[in-house]
C-alpha positions as CSV (number, residue, x, y, z in Angstrom):
1,M,121.1,111.1,68.1
2,I,121.8,110.7,71.3
3,A,123.0,114.0,71.8
4,V,120.6,115.7,69.9
5,C,117.4,113.8,72.0
6,A,119.3,115.1,75.1
7,L,119.7,118.5,73.8
8,M,115.7,118.4,72.9
9,L,115.6,117.0,76.6
10,S,116.4,119.6,78.3
11,A,115.9,122.4,76.3
12,A,111.9,121.7,75.3
13,P,110.5,122.8,78.9
14,L,112.6,126.2,79.2
15,R,111.0,128.1,75.8
16,G,109.8,131.3,76.3
17,E,109.4,130.9,79.9
18,Q,110.6,132.6,83.5
19,M,109.2,129.8,86.0
20,S,111.0,128.6,89.4
21,A,110.7,125.5,90.4
22,D,109.4,124.0,93.4
23,L,111.9,121.4,94.0
24,I,115.2,120.7,92.2
25,V,116.8,117.2,92.6
26,W,120.5,117.6,91.1
27,N,123.8,115.6,90.9
28,A,121.9,112.2,89.9
29,E,122.7,109.7,87.9
30,I,118.8,109.1,86.2
31,W,117.4,106.8,84.4
32,T,114.7,108.5,83.1
33,G,112.8,105.2,81.5
34,E,112.5,107.2,78.2
35,K,113.4,105.5,74.9
36,G,116.0,107.2,73.2
37,A,116.2,109.5,75.8
38,G,120.1,111.1,76.5
39,K,121.7,111.5,79.8
40,A,120.1,113.2,82.4
41,E,121.1,114.5,85.9
42,A,118.8,116.7,87.3
43,I,115.1,117.1,87.7
44,A,112.7,119.8,88.2
45,V,109.1,120.0,89.3
46,K,106.6,122.3,89.7
47,G,103.4,121.7,91.3
48,D,102.7,117.9,90.8
49,R,104.5,117.7,87.5
50,I,108.1,117.4,85.8
51,V,109.1,120.7,84.2
52,F,112.8,119.7,83.1
53,V,114.6,116.7,82.9
54,G,118.2,117.1,81.7
55,S,121.5,118.6,83.0
56,N,122.7,120.1,86.2
57,Q,122.6,123.4,84.6
58,R,119.5,123.9,82.9
59,A,117.9,122.8,85.6
60,L,119.8,124.7,88.3
61,D,118.7,127.9,86.3
62,L,115.1,127.1,87.3
63,K,116.0,127.7,90.8
64,G,113.9,130.3,92.7
65,P,113.7,131.8,96.2
66,D,111.5,129.3,97.6
67,T,113.0,126.2,95.8
68,R,114.0,123.4,97.6
69,L,117.1,121.9,96.2
70,I,118.2,118.3,96.8
71,D,121.8,117.2,96.2
72,A,121.3,113.4,95.1
73,G,125.2,112.8,95.6
74,K,125.5,110.9,92.6
75,R,122.9,108.4,93.3
76,F,120.5,106.8,91.0
77,L,117.5,108.4,90.3
78,M,114.4,106.7,88.2
79,P,110.6,106.6,87.9
80,G,108.8,105.4,91.2
81,F,107.7,101.9,91.0
82,I,104.4,100.7,90.3
83,D,102.9,97.4,91.2
84,N,100.5,95.5,89.3
85,H,98.9,93.6,91.6
86,T,98.5,94.1,95.5
87,H,95.4,93.3,98.2
88,F,96.9,96.7,99.7
89,V,94.5,97.2,102.4
90,D,95.1,93.5,103.1
91,G,98.7,93.8,103.4
92,G,98.3,96.7,106.0
93,F,96.2,94.2,107.6
94,S,99.0,91.6,107.4
95,L,101.3,94.2,109.1
96,L,99.2,94.8,112.0
97,G,98.2,91.3,112.5
98,V,99.8,87.9,113.2
99,N,102.6,86.8,111.3
100,L,103.2,82.8,110.9
101,R,105.6,83.1,107.8
102,P,108.5,83.1,109.5
103,A,107.5,79.6,111.1
104,R,110.3,77.2,110.6
105,D,108.3,73.8,111.4
106,E,104.8,73.1,112.9
107,A,105.8,73.1,116.5
108,E,106.7,76.9,115.6
109,F,103.7,77.5,113.4
110,A,101.6,76.5,116.5
111,R,103.6,78.5,118.9
112,L,103.6,81.7,117.1
113,L,99.5,81.2,116.9
114,G,99.5,80.3,120.4
115,D,101.9,83.6,121.6
116,Y,99.3,85.7,119.6
117,A,95.8,84.1,121.2
118,R,97.1,84.8,124.7
119,S,97.9,89.0,123.6
120,L,94.1,88.9,122.6
121,P,90.3,88.9,124.1
122,K,89.1,85.7,124.3
123,G,86.4,85.1,121.4
124,T,88.5,87.3,119.3
125,W,88.6,86.0,115.6
126,I,92.6,85.3,114.7
127,T,93.0,85.7,110.9
128,G,96.0,86.5,108.3
129,G,99.0,84.5,108.8
130,S,100.5,83.7,105.6
131,W,101.8,80.0,106.3
132,D,103.8,78.2,104.4
133,H,104.0,74.8,104.9
134,E,106.7,74.2,101.8
135,T,109.4,75.7,104.1
136,W,108.9,73.0,106.9
137,P,111.1,70.2,107.0
138,S,108.3,67.6,106.8
139,K,105.8,69.6,103.7
140,R,102.9,68.5,105.8
141,I,99.7,70.4,105.1
142,P,98.7,71.3,109.0
143,A,95.3,70.4,110.4
144,R,93.4,72.1,113.2
145,Q,94.8,69.6,116.0
146,L,97.9,71.1,116.0
147,I,96.4,74.4,116.6
148,D,93.4,73.9,118.9
149,S,95.3,72.6,122.1
150,Q,96.7,76.6,121.5
151,T,93.5,78.6,120.7
152,P,90.8,77.2,122.5
153,D,89.1,80.7,123.4
154,H,89.5,81.9,120.0
155,P,88.0,81.3,116.5
156,V,91.3,81.1,114.0
157,F,91.2,81.2,110.1
158,V,94.8,81.7,109.0
159,D,95.8,81.8,105.1
160,R,98.1,79.9,103.4
161,L,100.5,82.6,101.9
162,D,99.2,82.5,98.6
163,G,95.6,82.9,99.7
164,H,93.8,79.9,98.4
165,M,93.6,77.9,101.4
166,A,93.3,79.0,105.1
167,L,93.5,76.4,108.0
168,A,90.5,77.1,110.8
169,N,90.6,75.7,114.1
170,G,87.7,73.6,116.1
171,L,85.9,76.7,117.2
172,A,86.3,78.4,113.8
173,L,84.4,75.3,112.4
174,K,81.9,75.0,114.8
175,T,81.3,79.0,114.7
176,A,80.8,78.0,110.8
177,G,78.5,74.8,111.2
178,I,81.1,72.4,109.3
179,D,81.1,69.2,109.9
180,R,81.4,65.6,108.3
181,N,78.3,66.0,106.6
182,T,79.0,69.7,105.0
183,K,79.1,69.5,101.3
184,D,81.9,70.9,99.5
185,V,80.9,73.8,97.1
186,P,81.8,74.1,93.5
187,G,85.2,75.5,92.9
188,G,86.1,74.6,96.2
189,E,87.1,71.8,98.4
190,I,86.7,70.7,102.3
191,V,89.7,68.6,103.2
192,R,88.8,65.7,105.1
193,D,90.5,62.9,107.0
194,A,90.6,59.1,106.3
195,N,87.2,59.0,108.5
196,G,85.4,61.7,106.5
197,E,86.0,64.6,109.5
198,P,87.1,68.0,108.1
199,T,90.7,68.6,109.1
200,G,90.3,72.4,109.1
201,L,91.8,73.0,105.6
202,L,89.6,74.7,103.4
203,K,90.4,75.4,100.0
204,D,89.3,78.4,97.4
205,A,85.7,78.9,97.3
206,A,85.2,76.6,100.4
207,M,86.6,79.3,102.7
208,T,83.6,81.2,101.8
209,L,82.0,79.0,104.4
210,V,84.1,80.5,107.1
211,T,84.8,83.9,105.8
212,K,81.1,84.6,105.7
213,V,80.9,84.1,110.1
214,I,83.7,86.4,110.2
215,P,83.0,90.0,111.6
216,A,83.9,92.4,109.2
217,P,86.7,94.8,110.3
218,S,85.3,98.2,111.4
219,E,85.8,101.3,109.6
220,A,88.6,102.1,111.9
221,D,90.1,98.9,111.5
222,R,90.4,99.5,107.8
223,L,91.5,102.6,108.0
224,R,94.7,101.7,110.1
225,A,95.2,99.2,107.6
226,A,95.5,101.3,105.2
227,E,97.6,103.8,106.8
228,A,100.0,100.7,107.6
229,A,100.3,99.7,104.1
230,M,100.9,103.1,103.1
231,Q,104.0,103.7,104.8
232,E,105.1,100.4,103.6
233,A,105.0,101.6,100.0
234,R,106.4,105.1,101.0
235,Q,109.5,103.0,102.3
236,L,109.9,101.1,99.2
237,G,109.5,103.3,96.7
238,V,106.2,102.0,95.4
239,T,104.4,105.0,94.0
240,S,101.7,103.1,92.2
241,V,99.8,100.3,93.2
242,N,97.0,98.3,91.7
243,A,94.7,96.9,94.3
244,M,92.4,94.4,94.4
245,C,89.7,95.0,96.9
246,G,86.1,95.4,97.4
247,A,84.0,98.5,98.0
248,E,84.9,99.0,101.5
249,D,88.4,99.4,100.9
250,V,87.3,101.9,98.0
251,R,85.5,103.9,100.3
252,I,88.7,103.9,103.0
253,L,91.4,105.2,99.7
254,Q,88.6,107.8,99.0
255,Q,88.2,109.2,102.8
256,L,92.1,109.2,102.9
257,H,92.1,110.9,99.3
258,L,89.8,113.5,100.1
259,E,91.7,114.2,103.4
260,G,94.8,114.5,101.5
261,K,96.3,111.7,103.1
262,L,96.9,109.3,100.0
263,T,100.5,109.1,99.4
264,V,100.2,106.2,97.0
265,R,98.5,106.2,93.5
266,V,95.9,103.6,93.3
267,Y,94.2,101.7,90.5
268,A,91.6,99.6,91.7
269,A,90.5,96.7,90.7
270,T,87.1,95.5,92.1
271,P,84.8,91.9,92.1
272,I,83.7,91.3,88.4
273,E,80.6,90.0,89.9
274,R,79.8,93.2,90.7
275,W,80.5,95.0,87.0
276,A,76.8,96.1,87.1
277,A,76.6,98.2,90.1
278,L,79.5,100.3,88.1
279,R,77.6,100.5,84.7
280,D,74.8,101.7,86.5
281,A,76.3,104.0,88.5
282,G,78.2,105.6,85.1
283,V,81.5,104.2,85.7
284,T,83.9,103.2,83.1
285,K,87.5,102.1,82.9
286,R,89.9,105.2,83.8
287,F,87.1,106.9,86.3
288,G,89.0,109.3,88.8
289,G,91.7,111.2,89.3
290,D,95.4,111.4,89.5
291,Y,95.0,109.2,92.8
292,L,92.3,107.1,92.9
293,V,91.1,105.3,89.7
294,I,88.3,102.8,89.3
295,G,86.2,100.9,86.4
296,A,88.6,97.7,86.6
297,V,86.9,94.3,87.2
298,K,88.5,91.4,88.3
299,G,87.7,87.7,88.4
300,F,88.9,84.2,88.8
301,M,89.5,81.3,86.9
302,D,91.3,78.9,89.3
303,G,93.6,78.7,92.8
304,S,96.9,78.2,93.5
305,L,99.9,75.9,92.6
306,G,100.4,75.6,96.2
307,S,97.3,74.9,97.1
308,T,97.1,72.3,94.3
309,T,93.9,74.3,92.9
310,A,95.4,75.7,89.7
311,W,93.8,74.4,86.8
312,F,96.0,72.4,84.4
313,F,95.2,70.3,81.4
314,E,96.8,67.4,83.5
315,P,97.2,66.2,87.0
316,Y,99.4,67.2,89.3
317,S,102.4,64.9,89.7
318,D,102.1,64.8,93.7
319,A,98.3,64.7,93.6
320,P,97.2,62.8,90.8
321,N,93.5,62.7,91.6
322,T,93.2,66.2,90.9
323,S,94.3,68.6,87.9
324,G,93.3,71.4,90.1
325,L,89.8,73.6,90.5
326,P,88.4,76.2,87.8
327,A,87.3,78.6,90.1
328,S,83.1,79.1,91.3
329,M,82.8,81.8,88.8
330,F,83.2,79.6,85.9
331,F,80.5,77.5,86.8
332,P,77.8,77.1,85.5
333,E,79.8,76.3,82.3
334,G,80.1,79.8,80.2
335,N,79.6,81.8,82.9
336,M,82.8,83.2,82.9
337,K,82.4,84.6,79.4
338,K,79.1,85.7,80.5
339,L,80.8,88.0,82.8
340,I,84.0,89.1,81.2
341,K,81.8,90.1,78.2
342,S,79.3,92.2,79.8
343,A,81.5,94.1,81.8
344,D,83.5,94.2,78.5
345,Q,80.5,96.0,76.9
346,A,80.1,98.1,79.7
347,G,83.5,99.8,79.3
348,L,85.1,98.3,82.1
349,H,88.6,97.4,82.7
350,V,88.7,93.3,82.9
351,V,91.4,91.5,84.6
352,V,91.3,88.2,85.6
353,H,93.5,85.4,88.2
354,A,94.8,82.5,86.1
355,I,97.9,80.4,87.3
356,G,97.9,76.9,85.7
357,D,98.3,76.0,81.8
358,R,94.6,75.2,81.1
359,A,93.0,78.2,83.3
360,N,95.2,80.5,81.3
361,A,94.1,78.5,77.8
362,E,91.0,78.9,78.6
363,L,91.4,82.7,79.3
364,L,92.7,83.2,76.3
365,K,90.3,81.8,74.5
366,I,87.2,83.5,76.0
367,Y,89.3,86.6,75.7
368,E,89.4,86.2,72.1
369,E,85.9,85.2,71.6
370,V,84.5,88.5,73.5
371,Q,87.2,90.4,71.4
372,R,85.8,89.3,68.2
373,E,81.8,89.4,69.7
374,N,82.3,92.9,70.9
375,G,84.7,94.4,68.5
376,E,87.8,96.0,68.1
377,K,88.6,98.7,71.0
378,D,91.4,99.8,73.3
379,R,90.4,96.8,76.1
380,R,93.6,95.8,77.6
381,F,92.7,92.8,78.7
382,R,95.0,91.4,81.6
383,I,95.9,87.8,83.0
384,E,97.2,88.1,86.5
385,H,99.9,85.7,87.3
386,A,99.9,83.9,83.8
387,Q,102.2,81.5,85.7
388,H,102.4,78.4,84.0
389,L,101.8,78.5,80.2
390,T,101.7,75.7,77.3
391,A,104.2,76.7,74.4
392,A,100.6,77.6,72.1
393,S,99.6,80.0,74.8
394,I,102.8,82.3,75.1
395,P,102.6,83.9,71.3
396,R,98.9,84.3,72.3
397,F,99.9,87.2,74.3
398,A,101.2,89.2,71.8
399,R,98.4,88.3,68.9
400,L,95.8,89.2,70.9
401,G,97.2,92.3,73.0
402,V,96.6,90.6,76.4
403,I,98.9,91.9,78.9
404,A,100.9,89.4,81.1
405,S,100.7,90.7,84.7
406,M,103.3,88.7,86.5
407,Q,104.6,88.6,89.8
408,P,108.6,87.4,89.9
409,Y,109.3,86.9,93.4
410,H,106.8,83.6,93.6
411,L,109.3,82.5,91.5
412,P,112.5,81.7,94.1
413,D,109.5,80.5,96.7
414,D,107.5,78.5,93.5
415,G,111.2,77.1,92.2
416,R,112.0,74.8,95.3
417,W,108.7,72.3,95.0
418,A,107.0,73.2,91.8
419,E,108.6,70.4,90.0
420,K,107.1,67.8,92.6
421,R,103.9,69.7,92.1
422,I,103.8,69.4,87.8
423,G,106.9,67.6,87.0
424,A,109.8,68.8,84.5
425,A,108.1,68.7,81.6
426,R,105.6,71.5,82.3
427,L,108.1,73.5,83.9
428,R,109.0,74.9,80.5
429,G,106.4,77.4,80.3
430,T,106.4,78.7,84.2
431,Y,107.4,82.5,84.7
432,A,108.2,82.6,80.9
433,F,109.3,86.4,81.2
434,A,111.8,86.2,78.2
435,D,109.8,84.5,75.9
436,L,106.6,86.7,76.6
437,L,109.1,89.6,75.7
438,R,110.6,88.0,72.5
439,Q,107.1,87.4,71.4
440,G,106.3,91.1,71.7
441,A,103.8,90.8,74.7
442,V,103.6,93.6,77.0
443,L,104.7,92.2,80.3
444,T,104.2,93.9,83.9
445,F,105.4,93.3,87.2
446,G,104.2,93.2,90.6
447,S,103.6,91.6,94.1
448,D,100.5,90.2,94.9
449,W,101.2,91.4,98.2
450,P,100.8,90.1,101.1
451,V,101.3,86.8,99.2
452,A,104.8,88.1,99.0
453,P,106.8,91.0,99.8
454,L,106.1,94.4,98.1
455,N,109.5,95.0,98.0
456,P,110.0,95.8,93.8
457,L,113.3,95.3,94.0
458,L,113.4,92.0,95.5
459,G,111.1,91.3,92.3
460,V,114.2,92.6,90.1
461,W,116.4,90.3,91.6
462,A,114.3,87.4,91.2
463,A,113.3,88.2,87.1
464,V,117.0,88.9,86.5
465,T,118.6,86.0,88.6
466,R,116.0,82.9,88.6
467,Q,117.4,81.9,92.0
468,T,115.4,80.0,94.6
469,L,115.2,80.8,98.2
470,D,116.8,77.7,98.7
471,G,120.1,78.4,97.5
472,K,119.9,75.0,94.9
473,N,119.6,77.3,91.4
474,P,122.5,79.8,91.5
475,D,122.7,80.2,88.0
476,G,119.0,80.5,87.8
477,W,115.8,78.4,88.0
478,I,114.7,77.6,84.2
479,P,117.8,80.1,83.5
480,D,117.1,81.2,79.6
481,Q,114.1,82.7,80.8
482,K,116.0,85.4,82.7
483,I,115.6,89.2,81.6
484,T,117.9,92.3,82.1
485,V,117.6,94.4,84.8
486,E,116.9,97.3,82.4
487,Q,113.9,95.1,81.3
488,A,112.9,94.3,84.7
489,L,112.9,97.8,85.6
490,E,110.4,98.8,82.5
491,C,108.2,95.9,83.8
492,Y,107.8,97.5,87.2
493,T,107.6,101.5,85.2
494,S,106.4,102.0,82.1
495,S,104.7,98.8,81.2
496,N,102.6,99.0,84.2
497,A,101.6,102.5,83.3
498,F,100.5,101.3,80.5
499,A,98.7,98.6,81.5
500,V,96.8,101.0,83.7
501,F,95.8,103.2,80.7
502,A,98.1,105.7,82.3
503,E,101.3,105.6,79.9
504,D,100.8,109.7,79.6
505,R,100.8,110.1,83.3
506,L,103.2,107.6,84.4
507,G,105.7,105.2,84.3
508,S,108.8,107.3,83.0
509,L,110.3,111.0,83.6
510,R,109.8,113.8,81.2
511,A,108.4,116.9,81.2
512,G,104.5,117.0,81.7
513,K,104.6,113.5,83.3
514,L,103.4,113.6,87.4
515,A,106.5,114.0,89.3
516,D,106.9,110.3,90.7
517,F,110.3,109.5,91.5
518,V,112.6,107.2,93.7
519,I,116.2,107.5,94.6
520,L,118.1,104.1,95.2
521,S,121.2,103.6,97.3
522,A,122.6,101.7,94.4
523,N,122.5,102.1,90.7
524,P,120.6,98.8,89.6
525,L,121.9,98.7,86.2
526,K,125.3,98.7,87.5
527,S,125.1,96.5,90.8
528,T,125.8,92.8,90.5
529,P,122.9,90.2,89.9
530,A,123.4,88.6,93.5
531,H,123.1,92.1,95.1
532,L,120.2,93.8,93.6
533,R,117.9,92.7,96.3
534,D,120.6,94.5,98.6
535,I,119.6,98.1,97.5
536,R,117.7,100.5,99.3
537,V,114.9,103.0,98.7
538,T,116.6,106.4,100.0
539,M,114.0,109.0,98.9
540,T,110.2,108.4,97.5
541,A,108.3,111.4,95.9
542,V,105.0,111.4,94.8
543,G,103.7,114.1,92.6
544,G,106.7,116.2,93.6
545,K,106.1,115.6,97.2
546,I,108.8,113.8,99.4
547,V,106.9,111.3,101.4
548,H,109.8,108.9,102.2
549,E,113.6,109.9,103.3
550,A,115.8,107.7,104.7
551,T,120.0,107.2,104.9
552,A,121.5,105.6,102.5
553,T,122.7,102.3,103.2
554,K,126.2,100.6,102.0
555,T,126.4,100.7,98.3
556,P,126.2,96.8,96.9
557,P,128.9,95.8,94.9
558,T,129.2,96.9,91.1
559,E,130.4,95.1,88.3
């Protein structure tokens, strides 16, 4: 049967035509991502489409006088990686701004911030950061007193890496008019000290009290950030991203597309609160072309585990005064369902962030009610993150046709400290990759960049090994939820294509599909699990154009 499939794969595109390919990559070890496909060692491209996948001999028959030939040197070739969840332009800004993630303790956190401040003109806002207090020996959440002396002339508002909590210095609080008399906002919290004074930490919806007074980046700034983000994507083999963004970012991406400079395909999800603007403009899901698609809308059910704002049924083990926070758009009661139902009726694609077990359960309930009330259609509702699930929620994904859009590299980070947050009993449904697949759910993978690194091979490593960054779980954290390398690759390719209604164009290598592929320094299907994260991308092609080439690195050990 495999031989027959291989013959059909190699012969189909050649029938009755004398064509010469623009690009032929041969002498490769190809994983097509196509179920039942036979062995392939070459791929031929005409324009932006694949015209042949199969044997070297048949591919080279398509060589013409202007064909570019690339000898892959027996390296592994696969479909381009698709990332299911990025904050793409924000990721570019993170590459250009202050990086506080490497800070090993509070002192280094303050020093890095101070050094960066001194490099800027006085009065310049400092944002970004991506700090993580869980990596510090003290595990202590920072307060403004830690940074005020380092940043007296610069308003500072730097995010924790999950984006659901940020630290403001005294100048930023003063600029925003926040003091002990400022009231909390629904879905957010102003953290206060024992005397009722703001510590500088703001959680979730409360962050808007500061962000609304921060000057918006200029179009030139956004353009530089988008270009930096594209460069990062190219070198990591990411050929398509789902970008959670606003209209300003869409305009920049559209500009790059019109100028022929967009080197990554973008599926943009804009805020669900603005669904009516899309409807009134005649936009529905899948609106756009091969490079830029709009028509998806994103909502929020809750916050994050690290910020103790993810919404759970029971209180946090280490913060028993709270069970987390429903997002501000959940209020007034019934508003989230109203938003989802309206957007779905308008033909838009709904994707919603949910992390805590209650947030996920409540969202699944809303999805089920909207499906029943709006009637059957191909809607492909998604839950972004789906990190903590009750046993009752897991089978509901497959039953309701809801896509679990997850980011596996959060796991080695969270696994160091999640048990102290929610206790051992609730961990059973944490990053439940294997259970979701066993139940027949569509599982997709991405990064949540810049919350986590964009590199998809780090995500593959995380899903396969489930090891934690502290090295304390060598056999895997909650090891029965490990999945195979091939399953992880499918989550980054064909499953992600399905999740954006693009399975006819993306996600696997066959004649007629867009020619998005990557070549890796080693075969992940043969590499030892521990070395999956050492594999590098040596070539990236988008629409048949080579957008990244690098010298191969040392090949990781194989089993």
